[in-house]
C-alpha positions in Angstrom: 11.4 27.1 -33.2 10.2 23.7 -34.1 7.4 23.7 -36.7 7.3 19.8 -36.8 4.5 18.4 -34.6 4.8 14.7 -35.3 4.7 12.0 -37.8 1.5 10.5 -38.8 3.2 7.1 -39.3 3.9 7.2 -35.4 0.8 9.0 -34.1 -2.6 9.5 -35.6 -3.4 12.9 -37.2 -6.0 13.5 -34.4 -3.6 12.8 -31.8 -1.1 15.4 -33.2 -3.9 17.9 -33.8 -5.7 17.5 -30.5 -2.3 17.6 -28.4 -2.6 20.9 -26.4 1.3 21.2 -26.8 1.3 20.9 -30.7 1.4 24.2 -32.8 2.2 26.2 -29.6 4.0 28.7 -31.8 0.6 29.5 -33.2 -1.9 28.5 -30.3 0.2 30.2 -27.5 2.1 32.9 -28.8 4.3 35.0 -26.4 2.8 38.5 -26.0 6.1 39.9 -25.0 7.4 39.2 -28.6 4.9 41.6 -30.0 6.6 44.6 -31.7 5.5 48.1 -32.7 2.0 49.1 -32.4 0.9 45.6 -31.5 3.0 45.7 -28.2 0.8 48.4 -26.8 -2.5 47.6 -28.4 -5.6 47.2 -26.3 -6.7 44.1 -28.3 -3.4 42.3 -28.0 -4.7 39.7 -25.6 -7.4 38.5 -28.0 -5.6 39.3 -31.4 -2.1 38.2 -30.4 -0.7 40.1 -33.3 -2.5 38.5 -36.1 -0.4 36.1 -38.2 2.4 34.5 -36.4 4.8 36.0 -39.1 3.5 39.5 -38.7 3.5 39.4 -34.9 7.1 39.6 -35.1 7.3 42.3 -37.7 9.1 45.4 -36.0 6.0 47.5 -36.9 3.5 45.0 -35.8 0.9 43.5 -37.9 0.8 45.6 -41.1 -2.8 44.4 -42.1 -4.3 45.1 -38.7 -7.6 46.9 -39.3 -7.7 48.3 -35.7 -4.2 50.0 -36.5 -5.4 51.2 -40.1 -8.7 52.7 -38.7 -7.0 54.5 -35.7 -3.7 55.5 -37.1 -4.0 55.2 -41.0 -1.7 53.3 -43.3 1.4 55.0 -42.5 2.5 55.9 -39.0 
């Protein structure tokens, strides 16, 4: 995964920020990468697993309020 979206010496900040392909890892996460509870959650289309680091956690997003309210802190 490439987290470098550009150099402001070569492109303006606005150009980098507004580019629809920039920050794809955060703007367009792959729902098939969701793990654990998140992979079957009814809210996965809108939530996308929360933070990009948590979405790949084997148990899903550990800070998910929906999960906590419905399953509790521990599974």
